[in-house]
Every structure is written in structure tokens, then in C-alpha cells.
C-alpha positions as CSV (number, residue, x, y, z in Angstrom):
1,M,0.0,0.1,0.1
2,S,1.5,3.6,-0.8
3,H,2.2,5.7,2.0
4,Q,-0.5,8.7,2.2
5,P,1.1,12.0,2.2
6,A,0.5,14.4,5.4
7,A,-2.1,17.0,6.0
8,F,-1.6,20.3,4.5
9,P,0.6,22.4,5.1
10,A,2.7,19.8,6.3
11,A,2.7,18.2,2.8
12,R,2.4,20.8,0.0
13,L,2.7,18.2,-3.0
14,R,3.7,21.4,-5.4
15,R,7.2,21.3,-3.9
16,T,8.4,18.8,-6.0
17,R,7.0,20.7,-9.2
18,Q,8.4,24.2,-8.5
19,S,11.4,23.9,-11.1
20,A,12.5,22.1,-14.2
21,A,15.5,20.7,-12.1
22,V,13.3,19.2,-9.1
23,R,10.6,17.9,-12.1
24,G,13.4,16.0,-13.5
25,L,14.7,15.0,-10.0
26,V,11.1,13.1,-9.2
27,R,9.8,12.2,-12.7
28,E,8.7,8.5,-12.6
29,N,9.0,7.9,-16.3
30,T,11.5,9.1,-19.1
31,L,11.4,8.7,-23.0
32,T,14.8,8.5,-24.7
33,V,15.8,7.5,-28.0
34,D,16.4,3.8,-27.1
35,D,12.4,3.5,-26.6
36,L,12.1,3.9,-30.5
37,I,11.1,1.9,-33.3
38,W,10.8,3.7,-36.6
39,P,8.6,1.9,-39.1
40,I,9.6,3.0,-43.0
41,F,8.0,2.1,-46.0
42,V,9.9,0.7,-48.8
43,R,8.9,0.6,-52.5
44,D,10.4,-0.2,-55.9
45,G,12.3,2.2,-58.1
46,E,15.5,4.3,-57.4
47,G,16.2,7.9,-56.0
48,V,12.4,7.9,-55.1
49,E,10.6,9.5,-51.9
50,E,7.1,9.7,-52.5
51,P,4.9,11.1,-50.1
52,V,1.8,9.3,-48.6
53,A,-1.0,11.6,-48.6
54,S,-2.6,10.5,-45.3
55,M,0.3,10.5,-43.2
56,P,2.0,13.9,-43.5
57,G,5.7,13.8,-43.3
58,V,6.0,10.2,-44.2
59,V,7.1,8.5,-47.5
60,R,7.5,5.6,-49.4
61,R,11.3,5.0,-50.2
62,S,13.1,3.2,-52.9
63,V,15.7,0.8,-51.4
64,D,18.7,3.3,-52.0
65,K,16.8,6.1,-50.0
66,I,15.8,3.2,-47.4
67,V,19.5,3.0,-46.8
68,E,19.6,6.7,-46.6
69,A,17.1,6.7,-43.7
70,A,18.8,3.9,-41.8
71,R,21.9,5.8,-42.0
72,E,20.1,8.8,-40.3
73,A,18.1,6.7,-38.0
74,H,21.6,5.2,-36.7
75,D,22.9,8.4,-36.4
76,L,20.3,10.0,-34.3
77,G,20.6,6.8,-32.1
78,I,17.2,5.1,-32.8
79,P,18.2,1.5,-32.2
80,A,15.8,-0.3,-34.8
81,I,13.8,0.2,-38.1
82,C,10.8,-1.8,-39.2
83,L,10.4,-2.5,-42.8
84,F,6.9,-2.4,-44.8
85,P,6.7,-3.2,-48.5
86,Y,4.5,-1.4,-51.1
87,T,4.1,-4.2,-53.5
88,D,3.5,-3.5,-57.2
89,P,-0.3,-4.6,-57.7
90,L,1.1,-6.7,-61.0
91,K,3.2,-9.0,-57.9
92,K,0.0,-9.4,-55.8
93,T,-1.6,-13.0,-56.1
94,E,-4.0,-15.3,-54.4
95,C,-1.2,-17.3,-53.6
96,C,1.0,-14.6,-52.4
97,S,4.6,-16.0,-53.5
98,E,6.2,-12.8,-53.6
99,A,5.6,-13.0,-49.5
100,W,8.5,-15.3,-49.4
101,N,10.5,-14.5,-52.6
102,P,14.2,-13.9,-51.9
103,N,14.6,-10.9,-53.7
104,N,11.2,-9.1,-52.5
105,L,11.3,-5.2,-51.7
106,S,11.4,-6.2,-47.7
107,N,14.5,-8.6,-48.5
108,T,16.2,-6.5,-50.8
109,A,16.2,-3.3,-48.4
110,T,17.2,-5.9,-45.4
111,R,20.3,-7.2,-47.3
112,A,21.2,-3.2,-48.5
113,I,20.8,-2.1,-45.0
114,K,22.9,-4.6,-43.4
115,D,25.8,-3.7,-45.9
116,A,25.5,-0.1,-45.4
117,V,24.4,0.2,-41.6
118,P,25.2,-3.1,-40.0
119,E,24.5,-1.9,-36.6
120,I,21.4,-0.8,-37.0
121,A,18.4,-3.8,-35.8
122,I,16.0,-4.6,-38.8
123,M,12.5,-5.8,-37.8
124,T,10.3,-7.4,-40.4
125,D,6.6,-7.9,-41.3
126,V,5.2,-11.0,-41.5
127,A,1.9,-11.3,-42.9
128,L,0.5,-11.8,-46.1
129,D,-1.6,-8.5,-47.0
130,P,1.3,-6.6,-48.6
131,Y,1.3,-9.3,-51.4
132,N,-2.1,-10.9,-51.3
133,I,-4.6,-9.9,-54.3
134,N,-7.5,-10.0,-51.6
135,G,-5.8,-7.3,-49.2
136,H,-6.2,-10.0,-46.2
137,D,-3.3,-11.3,-43.9
138,G,-4.0,-14.7,-45.0
139,F,-5.4,-16.8,-47.8
140,V,-8.9,-16.4,-48.6
141,K,-11.1,-19.3,-50.0
142,D,-15.0,-18.8,-50.1
143,G,-14.7,-15.6,-48.3
144,K,-13.0,-17.2,-45.3
145,I,-9.5,-16.6,-44.2
146,L,-7.5,-20.0,-44.1
147,N,-5.8,-20.3,-41.0
148,D,-3.2,-23.4,-41.0
149,E,-2.5,-23.0,-44.7
150,T,-1.9,-19.3,-43.8
151,V,0.6,-20.5,-41.0
152,E,2.4,-22.6,-43.5
153,A,3.0,-20.1,-46.1
154,L,3.9,-17.3,-43.2
155,V,6.6,-19.9,-42.1
156,K,8.3,-19.5,-45.4
157,Q,8.2,-15.7,-45.3
158,A,9.6,-15.6,-41.9
159,L,12.6,-17.8,-42.9
160,S,13.2,-15.7,-45.9
161,Q,13.5,-12.6,-43.8
162,A,15.8,-14.3,-41.5
163,E,17.7,-15.7,-44.2
164,A,17.9,-12.1,-45.7
165,G,19.4,-10.8,-42.2
166,A,16.8,-9.4,-40.3
167,E,17.0,-9.8,-36.5
168,I,13.6,-9.3,-35.2
169,I,10.6,-11.3,-36.7
170,G,7.3,-9.4,-36.6
171,P,4.3,-11.7,-37.2
172,S,1.5,-9.4,-37.4
173,D,-1.3,-11.7,-38.9
174,M,-2.7,-13.0,-36.0
175,M,-3.3,-16.7,-37.1
176,D,-3.7,-19.1,-34.7
177,G,-0.5,-21.1,-34.0
178,R,2.0,-19.0,-35.9
179,I,4.5,-18.4,-33.3
180,G,5.1,-21.7,-32.6
181,A,5.5,-22.7,-36.2
182,I,7.7,-20.0,-36.9
183,R,10.2,-20.5,-33.8
184,T,10.2,-24.2,-34.7
185,A,11.5,-23.3,-38.6
186,L,13.8,-20.6,-37.0
187,E,15.3,-23.2,-34.9
188,A,15.6,-26.0,-37.4
189,N,17.2,-23.7,-40.3
190,G,19.9,-22.5,-38.1
191,H,18.4,-18.9,-37.2
192,S,18.2,-19.7,-33.3
193,E,19.0,-16.1,-32.7
194,V,16.7,-14.2,-34.4
195,M,14.0,-12.8,-32.3
196,I,10.0,-13.0,-32.5
197,L,8.6,-9.8,-31.5
198,S,4.8,-11.1,-31.6
199,Y,1.7,-8.7,-32.7
200,A,0.3,-10.9,-29.8
201,A,-2.7,-8.3,-29.0
202,K,-3.6,-6.8,-32.5
203,Y,-7.4,-5.4,-32.5
204,A,-9.5,-4.9,-35.3
205,S,-9.1,-1.3,-35.1
206,A,-10.6,1.8,-37.2
207,F,-7.2,3.3,-36.7
208,Y,-5.1,1.3,-39.8
209,G,-6.4,3.3,-42.5
210,P,-3.6,5.6,-43.4
211,F,-1.1,2.6,-43.1
212,R,-3.2,0.8,-45.6
213,D,-2.9,3.4,-48.1
214,A,0.8,3.4,-47.5
215,V,1.1,-0.4,-48.3
216,G,-1.4,-0.3,-50.9
217,A,-3.8,-2.5,-49.2
218,S,-6.6,-0.4,-49.1
219,G,-8.1,-0.7,-52.4
220,A,-7.5,-4.5,-52.3
221,L,-9.2,-5.2,-49.2
222,K,-12.2,-7.4,-49.5
223,G,-14.5,-7.0,-46.2
224,D,-12.5,-6.6,-42.9
225,K,-10.4,-8.6,-40.5
226,T,-12.4,-9.1,-37.9
227,T,-12.8,-12.8,-37.9
228,Y,-8.9,-12.8,-37.0
229,Q,-8.0,-9.4,-35.3
230,M,-9.1,-8.9,-31.7
231,D,-12.4,-7.3,-30.7
232,P,-11.8,-3.9,-29.3
233,G,-14.1,-4.6,-26.4
234,N,-11.9,-7.2,-25.5
235,S,-9.1,-7.2,-22.5
236,D,-8.8,-10.8,-20.9
237,E,-8.5,-12.0,-24.5
238,A,-5.5,-10.3,-25.1
239,L,-3.8,-11.8,-21.9
240,R,-4.5,-15.2,-23.3
241,L,-3.1,-14.6,-26.6
242,V,0.1,-12.8,-25.2
243,G,0.6,-15.9,-22.5
244,R,-0.1,-18.4,-26.0
245,D,2.3,-16.3,-28.0
246,L,4.9,-16.3,-24.8
247,D,4.5,-20.3,-24.3
248,E,5.0,-20.6,-28.2
249,G,8.4,-19.1,-28.4
250,A,7.9,-15.3,-28.7
251,D,10.7,-13.0,-26.9
252,M,8.9,-9.9,-27.0
253,V,5.4,-9.1,-27.5
254,M,3.1,-6.0,-28.8
255,V,0.1,-4.2,-28.3
256,K,-1.7,-2.8,-31.3
257,P,-2.9,0.1,-31.9
258,G,-1.4,2.1,-28.9
259,M,-3.2,5.2,-27.2
260,P,-6.8,3.5,-27.5
261,Y,-5.2,0.5,-25.8
262,L,-3.1,1.7,-22.9
263,D,-4.9,-0.3,-20.5
264,I,-4.1,-3.6,-22.1
265,C,-0.3,-2.4,-22.2
266,R,-0.4,-1.7,-18.1
267,S,-2.2,-5.2,-17.9
268,V,0.3,-7.2,-20.1
269,K,3.5,-5.6,-18.4
270,D,1.9,-6.4,-15.0
271,Q,0.7,-10.0,-15.5
272,F,3.7,-11.3,-17.8
273,G,6.8,-8.6,-17.0
274,V,8.2,-9.5,-20.4
275,P,9.4,-7.0,-22.7
276,T,6.4,-5.3,-23.9
277,Y,6.0,-2.8,-26.9
278,A,3.0,-0.9,-28.6
279,Y,2.6,0.5,-32.2
280,Q,1.5,4.0,-32.5
281,V,-0.3,3.4,-35.5
282,S,-0.8,5.5,-38.6
283,G,-4.2,6.9,-37.7
284,E,-2.9,8.1,-34.1
285,Y,0.0,9.6,-36.0
286,A,-2.1,11.1,-38.8
287,M,-4.4,12.5,-35.9
288,I,-1.7,14.6,-34.2
289,M,-0.1,15.6,-37.3
290,G,-3.5,16.8,-38.6
291,A,-4.2,18.7,-35.5
292,A,-1.1,20.4,-35.6
293,Q,-0.7,21.5,-39.3
294,S,-4.3,22.8,-38.3
295,G,-2.8,24.6,-35.5
296,W,-5.0,23.2,-32.9
297,I,-2.6,22.0,-30.9
298,D,1.5,22.2,-30.2
299,G,2.8,18.9,-32.7
300,D,5.8,18.7,-30.9
301,K,4.5,18.8,-27.4
302,A,1.7,16.3,-28.1
303,M,4.4,14.0,-30.0
304,V,6.2,13.7,-26.5
305,E,3.3,13.6,-24.1
306,S,1.8,10.5,-26.5
307,L,5.0,8.8,-26.6
308,L,5.4,9.3,-22.7
309,G,2.1,7.6,-22.4
310,F,3.4,4.4,-23.9
311,K,6.2,4.4,-21.0
312,R,3.7,5.4,-18.6
313,A,1.6,2.3,-19.3
314,G,4.6,0.1,-18.8
315,C,5.9,-0.4,-22.5
316,D,9.6,-1.1,-23.0
317,G,9.5,0.9,-26.6
318,I,7.1,2.1,-29.2
319,L,7.3,1.7,-33.0
320,T,6.2,5.3,-34.1
321,Y,6.4,7.5,-37.3
322,F,7.8,10.4,-35.1
323,A,11.1,8.4,-34.1
324,P,13.3,10.6,-36.1
325,A,11.4,13.9,-35.1
326,V,11.6,12.8,-31.4
327,A,15.3,11.8,-31.8
328,R,16.4,15.0,-32.6
329,K,14.3,16.9,-30.2
330,L,15.4,14.5,-27.4
331,S,19.0,15.3,-28.6
332,G,18.6,18.8,-28.9
333,A,18.9,19.4,-32.6
């Protein structure tokens, strides 16, 4: 039980707020550059930086520009980046074989980054939606998402990413059993040191819209993802999913989206005490940026405050499109 303060005026709780120096001494949670994973979008071409209209300040980059972004991230002290491909629509199929093509955009970018900036950690996305003509994270048959057949494909995708040099595999598909299958395959194929950061509690959210624009999945998506992503009304289920993924071999777990689900972040950290992450998703980013550009809020302050909220909720790190901006702000640049 926490200690109750003495009665006023013996206790004046404002004493510890009276200056920046004192506020710093008693601050309970601190945001640092080590807390940041920067999601970036890769597309084909050369010398390309293509703005994403629904995400002000975010661009799709060709591989050469992705390498430049990785150098920038490393120079800013950002420890990891996460790659998401914008696949040529002509390469999207029902069989999704581009997902495990060793020379697809994600794997090509991974190798290029590792050659140029070997110190930075690379996280990759395991799901079929960037490669699926139906826009879903899994195979579709008669309007239903196939679980076990999808898991077999996800294993091939994860292995191709590990072989390209990714240190962190991020299964975001929400199929049952995929963590165990991927972990078993990694161990059997000489990738025992590759980490799995599981999207363990990923909700069927309205906040993903701009991301789907960024990876080109919006127009392709037929129906919704409510049969595999979580119901926003559920919280106990999130803990069951996290526990399952840890039992199957996940090293770290993620809650997605972030700000509407801070209660889930707190519950996960309190119950399991494992490395816990949140994804401040595209809709959250777009809201802050849109309001800032309209002059309705102070964008820099809202950016930092939103990220500090994740730390207060128990997160060890945050995937955020604000990563380079907040890194520069934290360094005083």
C-alpha cells in the first residue's frame, strides 16, 4: 500500500513541481531514443521518396533511399527500424508467393541496410496482406480466411526474412499457432538467435486506414479483418493471446494500436513482466499531425506527451512514425 501524504500544510505536493530541475529529479518515467522503433515503407524504383497523402511527413522510399534513412536513424541513435513493403500490384496474387521471394522489396532492403549500416537492428513484418490480391493477412477461400494454410506460408516468409538478415521477426497476421510454427522453423534452419516480436494483441481497429494506403492494401481489401484481429471490446482475451505467444516462443510482445489500448499495455506488463511494445499506428500519427498542421495543438509537445504515455503504461518501446523527429528533439538538434 502506498504511503498517504501528511495533511496540508505539512505536505505541499507542489514543492516537487516548482522548477525544471526538481521536476526532473522526481520524474517517474522518461522517454529516450532507446525506446524507439521507426517503421518505414519501401517501394521499387531508384531515388524515390513518394509522400503518403494520409500521413503527413511520411514517404515511401526506394531501396537506396531506405539505406539513407537507416543511416539517419543510426546517426540519431534509433536502435531499430521496421520495414513494410509497398508491393507492385502486378505482383499481388492469391497464392502470395512474392511474400517469400528472396528478392522481394523487404528482403532486398534488409540486405542493403545490413551492408551499409550493420549496427542498426532490422525488424520485418510477417503477414500476407502486402502481397495478397485480396488484401488480407491470410489466404482467402470462399470468403473465409484459412488459418493453417496461412501459417505454412508465414513460416516460409519468416525464413526468407531471417536469411536476408533480419534480427527481429514481427508476425502481425493474428493466425493461431503461427508463433510456434515460426519459432520451430527458425530453430531448425540455423536461425536460433532471430527474435520474434509478436503482434500478440492486435485489434480490428479503425486506426489502420492510412497504413493501408501506405502499403497499397486499402483498395485490395475485401471485407474486414474481424475474424482474426481482436474485438476492441475485449481485454482478458489479450492476456490469453500474449500468454499463448510467449509459450510458443515469442521473445517480445506488442499491443496494437497504441493510445486507445494503454490499459492493455499496462495489464500485459503487470501480468507477464516481459519486453512489451506498442505500435503508435498510422491513424494515431495522422490525428496528431493533422491537428498540429491545423494549428489546433502544439505538435511537438503532443508527440512527446503521447509517447511518454506508452512508457507510463509499462511499454519498453514504441513503434512510431515520429521516431526521427522525437530523436532530434530529445538530442536538442
